[in-house]
Each structure stands twice: as structure tokens, then as C-alpha cells.
C-alpha positions as CSV (number, residue, x, y, z in Angstrom):
1,M,0.3,-0.2,0.1
2,K,2.9,2.7,1.0
3,N,4.8,1.6,-2.3
4,E,1.8,2.6,-4.4
5,F,0.7,5.3,-2.5
6,M,4.5,6.8,-3.5
7,N,4.3,6.1,-7.2
8,K,0.7,7.6,-7.3
9,L,2.2,10.6,-5.4
10,S,5.0,10.6,-8.0
11,E,2.8,10.6,-10.7
12,F,0.8,12.9,-9.3
13,I,4.0,15.4,-9.0
14,Y,5.2,14.6,-12.5
15,V,2.2,15.5,-14.2
16,N,1.4,18.6,-12.5
17,I,4.8,19.6,-12.7
18,T,5.0,19.0,-16.7
19,D,1.8,20.3,-17.0
20,R,2.7,23.5,-15.5
21,Y,6.0,23.6,-17.9
22,D,4.1,22.9,-20.6
23,V,1.9,26.0,-19.8
24,C,4.5,28.4,-19.3
25,R,6.4,27.3,-22.8
26,V,2.9,28.0,-24.5
27,L,2.6,31.4,-22.9
28,E,6.1,32.4,-23.5
29,R,5.7,31.5,-27.3
30,Q,2.7,33.2,-27.6
31,R,4.1,36.3,-25.9
32,A,6.9,36.1,-28.4
33,E,4.6,35.9,-31.4
34,N,2.5,38.7,-30.2
35,G,5.7,40.9,-29.9
36,I,7.4,39.8,-33.5
37,K,3.4,41.0,-34.6
38,A,4.0,44.0,-32.8
39,L,7.0,45.0,-34.0
40,R,6.3,44.1,-37.9
41,T,3.3,46.6,-37.9
42,H,5.4,49.2,-36.4
43,L,8.8,48.9,-38.6
44,G,7.8,46.8,-41.5
45,S,7.1,43.8,-43.2
46,A,10.9,44.1,-44.2
47,I,12.5,43.3,-41.0
48,F,14.1,40.4,-39.6
49,I,13.8,39.3,-35.8
50,T,17.4,37.5,-35.2
51,A,16.7,36.3,-32.1
52,T,14.2,36.5,-28.9
53,D,14.0,35.4,-25.5
54,K,13.1,32.0,-25.5
55,D,15.9,31.4,-27.5
56,K,18.0,32.7,-24.6
57,K,21.3,30.9,-24.1
58,K,24.4,30.7,-21.5
59,K,21.8,31.3,-18.5
60,Q,23.5,31.5,-15.3
61,I,22.9,33.0,-12.0
62,V,25.2,35.5,-10.7
63,S,26.8,34.6,-7.7
64,E,26.2,36.7,-4.7
65,D,29.8,38.2,-4.3
66,K,29.2,39.8,-8.0
67,L,25.8,41.4,-7.4
68,R,26.1,45.1,-8.2
69,D,24.7,47.7,-5.5
70,G,21.2,47.3,-4.7
71,E,20.7,43.7,-6.8
72,V,18.8,41.4,-4.8
73,S,19.6,38.4,-7.2
74,A,20.4,38.5,-11.0
75,V,21.2,36.3,-13.8
76,T,22.9,36.7,-17.5
77,Y,21.9,35.0,-20.9
78,S,22.6,36.1,-24.1
79,V,19.8,37.1,-26.7
80,G,21.2,37.3,-30.3
81,N,24.0,39.6,-30.2
82,Y,23.3,41.1,-26.9
83,A,24.0,40.1,-23.2
84,I,21.3,40.2,-21.1
85,R,21.2,40.9,-17.2
86,E,18.1,40.6,-15.4
87,S,17.7,41.3,-11.9
88,V,15.4,42.5,-9.1
89,M,16.8,45.7,-7.6
90,L,15.4,47.5,-4.8
91,Y,15.7,50.9,-5.2
92,K,15.0,53.6,-2.8
93,D,11.6,55.0,-2.8
94,D,10.8,57.6,-0.3
95,D,9.9,61.3,0.0
96,D,13.9,62.6,-1.2
97,N,14.2,59.8,-3.9
98,Y,11.9,58.2,-6.4
99,Y,12.5,54.9,-7.2
100,T,12.7,55.8,-11.1
101,S,15.9,57.9,-9.8
102,R,17.5,54.4,-9.4
103,V,19.3,55.1,-6.1
104,P,20.2,51.5,-4.7
105,A,19.4,50.7,-1.5
106,D,21.6,49.9,1.3
107,K,22.6,46.2,2.5
108,E,20.2,46.6,5.1
109,Q,17.5,47.3,3.5
110,I,18.4,44.5,1.3
111,E,18.4,41.9,3.8
112,N,15.1,43.4,5.3
113,F,13.6,43.0,2.1
114,K,14.8,39.2,1.7
115,K,13.6,38.4,5.0
116,Q,10.3,39.3,4.5
117,H,9.9,38.7,0.6
118,N,9.8,36.0,-2.0
119,E,12.3,37.4,-4.5
120,R,10.6,36.1,-7.5
121,S,7.7,37.7,-7.5
122,I,7.7,41.9,-7.9
123,I,4.7,42.6,-5.7
124,F,5.5,46.1,-4.4
125,I,6.2,45.3,-0.1
126,D,7.1,48.8,1.6
127,V,10.9,48.0,3.3
128,D,12.3,51.0,4.6
129,G,10.8,52.9,1.9
130,C,12.2,50.9,-1.0
131,R,10.8,49.7,-4.4
132,P,11.8,46.6,-5.7
133,V,11.7,45.9,-9.8
134,R,12.7,43.9,-12.2
135,E,15.5,45.7,-14.1
136,I,16.7,45.0,-17.8
137,R,20.4,45.7,-18.7
138,A,22.2,44.7,-22.4
139,A,25.6,44.5,-23.7
140,N,26.7,44.4,-26.8
141,M,29.2,41.4,-27.6
142,N,30.2,42.5,-30.9
143,D,31.1,45.6,-29.1
144,A,35.2,46.0,-29.0
145,E,34.7,46.3,-25.3
146,P,31.1,45.8,-24.4
147,K,29.3,48.2,-21.9
148,W,26.1,47.4,-19.7
149,W,23.7,49.6,-20.5
150,Y,20.1,50.3,-18.5
151,V,17.3,49.4,-20.5
152,C,14.0,49.4,-18.3
153,C,12.3,47.9,-15.5
154,A,9.0,46.8,-14.4
155,T,7.5,46.8,-10.9
156,S,3.6,47.3,-9.2
157,A,2.0,49.9,-7.3
158,K,2.1,50.0,-3.6
159,S,-1.6,49.9,-3.7
160,L,-2.0,46.8,-6.3
161,T,-4.0,49.0,-8.7
162,W,-1.4,48.6,-11.2
163,S,1.2,46.5,-12.6
164,E,3.7,46.0,-14.9
165,S,5.5,42.9,-16.8
166,V,8.5,42.9,-19.1
167,D,6.7,40.4,-21.8
168,F,9.6,40.3,-24.9
169,I,12.9,40.6,-25.2
170,G,14.1,40.2,-28.9
171,T,16.9,41.4,-31.3
172,V,15.7,42.9,-34.8
173,K,17.9,43.6,-37.6
174,K,16.5,46.2,-41.1
175,N,16.2,43.6,-43.2
176,V,18.1,40.0,-44.1
177,F,20.4,41.6,-45.6
178,V,22.3,43.5,-42.6
179,P,24.7,41.7,-40.5
180,D,23.4,39.5,-37.1
181,K,25.8,42.2,-35.5
182,K,23.9,45.6,-36.5
183,S,20.3,43.8,-34.8
184,D,18.9,46.4,-32.2
185,L,17.4,45.1,-29.0
186,F,13.8,45.7,-28.2
187,V,11.8,45.3,-25.2
188,L,8.8,45.2,-24.4
189,V,7.2,46.7,-21.0
190,N,3.6,46.3,-20.1
191,Y,1.3,48.1,-17.6
192,M,-2.1,46.6,-16.6
193,G,-4.1,49.4,-14.7
194,D,-7.7,49.5,-12.9
195,S,-9.2,51.0,-16.1
196,F,-6.4,50.7,-19.3
197,S,-3.4,49.1,-20.3
198,T,-0.7,50.5,-22.4
199,E,3.2,49.2,-24.1
200,T,6.3,50.8,-23.6
201,W,8.8,49.6,-26.2
202,H,12.6,49.9,-25.0
203,R,14.9,49.8,-27.8
204,L,18.6,49.6,-27.3
205,T,20.4,50.6,-31.1
206,H,23.4,48.8,-31.5
207,K,25.4,51.7,-31.5
208,G,23.9,52.2,-27.9
209,E,21.3,54.7,-28.3
210,A,18.4,54.1,-26.1
211,K,14.9,55.3,-27.6
212,E,11.3,54.4,-26.5
213,Y,8.1,54.0,-28.1
214,K,4.8,54.0,-26.6
215,V,1.3,52.8,-27.5
216,H,-1.2,54.3,-25.2
217,P,-5.4,53.7,-25.9
218,Y,-5.6,58.0,-25.2
219,D,-2.9,58.6,-28.2
220,I,-5.1,57.3,-31.6
221,G,-3.4,55.3,-33.8
222,S,-0.3,54.6,-31.8
223,D,-0.9,51.1,-32.0
224,E,-0.3,51.2,-36.0
225,R,1.7,54.1,-35.9
226,R,5.3,53.2,-37.6
227,W,8.8,54.1,-35.8
228,E,11.7,55.5,-38.0
229,W,14.0,52.9,-38.4
């Protein structure tokens, strides 16, 4: 009886883990497809997608001794010609500093955050006037001396009335004839609020230039507007 119970339990666990994994893969594929469709709408059908985050490679967890100031945890991986550093950052968010100023929390604040919160979920918890964000930085691996650039971040409101998520990371070149090393990085941050949602596309060009495009329901036509390459 004991062996039979353990076998059924093992089967139950395996099925549930497999189902969750399959669901995650379907959602990941769907986000990639939606992102590519949106990019072709805004940049034209001639663009060539060289890679997306579902094709990420060389994923590594950053050791604690190599974390940057304010980082709770971080992973690195590659997407196309870019190295990506995706991290949970803790920034000061008080009367003197708003989190968008990106002033890192100190070590004591980070330790308090770790004690009170599951770092895998970005839900706002007020820890000594700080805010957790999921942050994306990138470096062009084809540069002679690759430099890490800040790309964007996603977080949520203390009241939970709105939240943000990173839903697409991909590399794109103008057309199939352009060398892959001249691909630009595009990252989509989705905002979900009580009454509306928006898309903000963050672009890092292969020359290190940062650009931003918004799709907003109150900006008529922004969902079909062409972006300059």
C-alpha cells in the first residue's frame, strides 16, 4: 500500500510539474509571437528577427559576491548579439528619492527585504522606503569593449492597482541583408491598470542609443503608428 501511494504521489507531482511547464512554454511562445507581430506592424514587414528571449542561451545565476549595488538577485543570458542581465533590484522610494531615480538600497534594506519577501515575485512591499523592480540591462557582445546599458524596469503599485511586466525581449535588424551584429534590441514592458493598459517598447541600438515608443489607448493610432528605423 505504501509503495502504491508513493507511486501515485510521484505520478501526481510529475503530471502537475509537466503541465505547468507546458503552460509556461505556451505562454512564452505566445508572447514572442505577439511581440514579433507588433514589431512588424511598427517597423514594416521587411524586418528580420534574429532572436527572442525564448531562444535565450548561456543562462547563469550571478553569484552573490558579484551582485551590483541594490541587486537582490540576478541572472545573465544571451539573446542574439546581446548579453542580458535580468535582476531584482531594490531602489530607494521615499520623500527624497523616487524609485525611477534608481538610487540603490543599502545592504541592510536588502537583507530586510529578503526576510519579508519572495524575490521571485515583484509585488510591492514597503521595506524601509524601498521598491523592488525587475530590471533589464544589456551589452552588445560585438563591441570591442562591451558596456552594460540600462534598458528598462518593471514594478507594481503599493496599492496593487497597477502592475508592469517584461513580456518580450528580442533582437531585430532592418532586413535580411543587414549583418546580425547590427541588430537592435527591443524590450516590451506592459502596464496593466484598473481602467486601461499600455505598451512601452524600449530600444537599444547596436550603436548604444536608447529609444522609447509608447502604445497608449488615449493616443489614437499609436497601435499602428510606424516607427523610424
